[in-house]
C-alpha positions in Angstrom: 1.0 -6.5 -3.1 3.9 -4.9 -4.9 3.0 -1.3 -4.0 1.8 -0.4 -7.4 -1.5 1.1 -5.8 0.6 3.6 -3.9 2.6 4.8 -7.1 -0.8 5.0 -8.7 -2.1 7.3 -6.1 1.2 9.5 -6.4 2.6 8.2 -3.1 6.1 7.6 -4.6 8.0 7.1 -1.5 5.5 4.5 0.1 5.4 2.8 -3.4 9.2 2.5 -3.6 9.4 1.1 -0.2 6.6 -1.3 -0.6 8.0 -2.6 -3.8 11.6 -3.1 -2.5 10.3 -4.9 0.4 8.1 -7.1 -1.8 11.0 -7.8 -4.3 13.8 -8.2 -1.8 12.1 -9.4 1.3 13.3 -12.9 0.6 16.8 -11.8 1.8 15.5 -11.5 5.4 13.9 -14.6 5.7 10.7 -13.6 4.1 9.5 -11.5 7.0 9.1 -8.2 5.2 7.2 -10.0 2.4 4.5 -11.3 4.9 4.2 -7.9 6.4 3.8 -6.2 2.9 1.3 -8.7 1.8 -0.8 -8.4 5.0 -0.8 -4.6 4.5 -1.7 -4.8 1.0 -4.5 -7.1 1.5 -6.0 -4.7 4.4 -5.6 -1.6 2.0 -7.3 -3.8 -0.7 -10.3 -4.5 1.6 -10.5 -0.8 2.9 -10.4 0.6 -0.7 -13.2 -1.7 -1.8 -15.6 -0.9 1.2 -14.9 2.9 1.1 -17.3 5.1 -0.6 -16.1 7.3 -3.4 -16.4 10.4 -1.4 -14.7 8.7 1.5 -11.8 7.5 -0.7 -11.4 11.0 -2.2 -11.3 12.7 1.2 -8.8 10.2 2.8 -6.6 9.4 0.0 -6.7 12.3 -2.5 -7.4 15.4 -0.3 -5.8 14.4 3.2 -2.9 12.5 1.5 -3.3 9.5 3.8 -0.4 7.0 2.8 -0.6 4.2 5.0 -4.0 2.3 5.9 
């Protein structure tokens, strides 16, 4: 939920955006936090159900950053 998965995959820009929204989202009434948590949960589910070959194709070869 803090964007560390993006940083691990090498998507530094997306990781920093996710991390900053998660950490500073309370300043904007918590709306960015809810959005980032929802996106992170959806990505978690997608990462878990995707096969190794599909994951490699989508996130390492194609460099798919979001969902």
